[in-house]
N, C-alpha and C positions, 0 to 999 in steps of 0.2 A: 415445452422443451422436454424431450424424453431422456432417459438416463443414458442411452447410447450416444445421443448428440452431446450431452454434458461430458461424458467420458472422453469423447473425441476432442472437445475444447481443451480439457486438462492435458491429454496426451500430446496434442499439438503444441501447447505452451511448453511442456516439459522437454519435448524433443527440440524445440527451438532454442531453449536455454542451453541444453547439452551441446547442440550443434555449434553454438557460439562459445563453447568451452567453459561454461559455468559449472561449478561443483555445487549441487544442491545438497545442503546439509540437513534440511528438515522440510517436510511438506505436510500439509493438512488440506485434503481435498473434500472434507466432509463438513465444512462450516455451513450453517443454514443459508448463508448468502453467497456461497461459492467456495473459494479456497485460496491457498497461497503456497509459494515456494520460498524458502529462505536460502540465500546464496552465501557461500563462504566469504567471511569478512575480509580476507586477504585479497579478494577479487573486487573490492569496492571501486578502485580506479577503473578497472576494465568494465565494470557494470555502468559507471558514470560515462565512460567513453561510448558504450554501446547504446544506452537508453537516455542519457541526459546531455547529449551534444558535447561530450568531452569536458564537462565542467570539472575543474580541478578539485579533488577531494580535500586538499589542504584548505581550500576556501570554505568547505562545508563543515569541517571538524569544529566541534564546540569543546568537547572534553578529550578529543584525540581518538574517539572510537565511532565508527560508522557501521551500520548493518544494512546490507542490501536485501530487498525482498521483492517478490513479484506477486501481485494480487490478481485474482480472477473473480469478477463480480457478475453474478447471475442477473439476467434481465429482470427488472421490476422487483429487486430485493434491495434492502437497506441495511447497511452496517449500523451498529448502535450509535446514538448521539453520545459522544465521548470526548475525553481529553486525557492527557498524560502528564505525570509529575516529572518524569526523568528523560523526556525526549521531545525534540521537535521533529518534523517530518517534511520531506519533499516528495511529491508525487509527479510522475510524468505519464500522461495518457499515451498508451502504445497502440491500442486497437479498440474500436468501438467508441461510443460516447458514454460518459458517466456524468452523474450529477454530484455536486458537492454543496453542502451547507456548512458554513463556518461562522463563528461568532466569538467575541471575547467575553460574552456572558453566557449564562445557562439558557437564554432565550434563543430558540432556533430562528434563523433568518431565512430569506428566500433562497431556494435552490437555484444554482447556476450550472448550466451545462458546459462541459469541457470535451474537447475533441482531440484526436490523435495529434501529438506534437505540443499540446498545451501543458503547462506546468502549474502545480498548486503548491504553495509554500505555507506550512502550518507552524506557528510558533509553539513553544513549550506552553502548555496550559490552555491553548486555544481550543475551543469546542469545535467539533467537526463530525461530519457524517458523509460517507461515500455511498452513492446510490447507483444501482444498475438501472439503465434506462431501457430502451427497446431491444437492445442487443447485448451480447456479452462484452464486458469491459475488461481490458487488460491494462493494468497500471503498474509501472515500475515505482518502487518506493525505497527511499533511503531514510533510515532512522538516524538522527543526529543525537547521540547520547549527550546529556547535559551533566551527568554525574559519573565521572570515570571510575570511582570506587564502588558505585552501585548502578551498573548499566541497566537500561530499560529492558524489559522482557514482556511477554504476554500478560503477566500479572499487573503491569503498569497501565491498566485501562480502567478509568473511572467512567462507568456507564451512567448517563443521566436518563436515558430512555433506550429501550431495546425491543424490537418487534418480536424477538424470540424468547423473551422472559429470562434472559441471562443476567 
């Protein structure tokens, strides 16, 4: 995949989010595995309506705070084997196929493939890894914060293994 094709994937995703009326409050398109867009938290219900079949955000809230995010995973790249202390996560595959490994222990289990329309639910503390398969994977993500006084952020990543030495 050349950088022109990669830039096109990111631009297409950004334009789609904006066309759907989402306010992108942060983006990082330079991750070694791809990139992400963070959506305004006030648009959590709209995000759920658009990408999670209208699931009610009231049913998703743990501590009263949700953070919508859109992940773009490069083909044949793996995010770190990780977990979080202050959030649970829900992922919905939007485009492409992705692999997911998850476990309640530090031991990685078998990779399972997920396809557009399929949902992955991760508990707080559950170990997980998102994997790009043969094509670009687009995944809608909602962080379910578990500590309202100390919401999760990018620093709430405990990496057990990382292909990129982070």
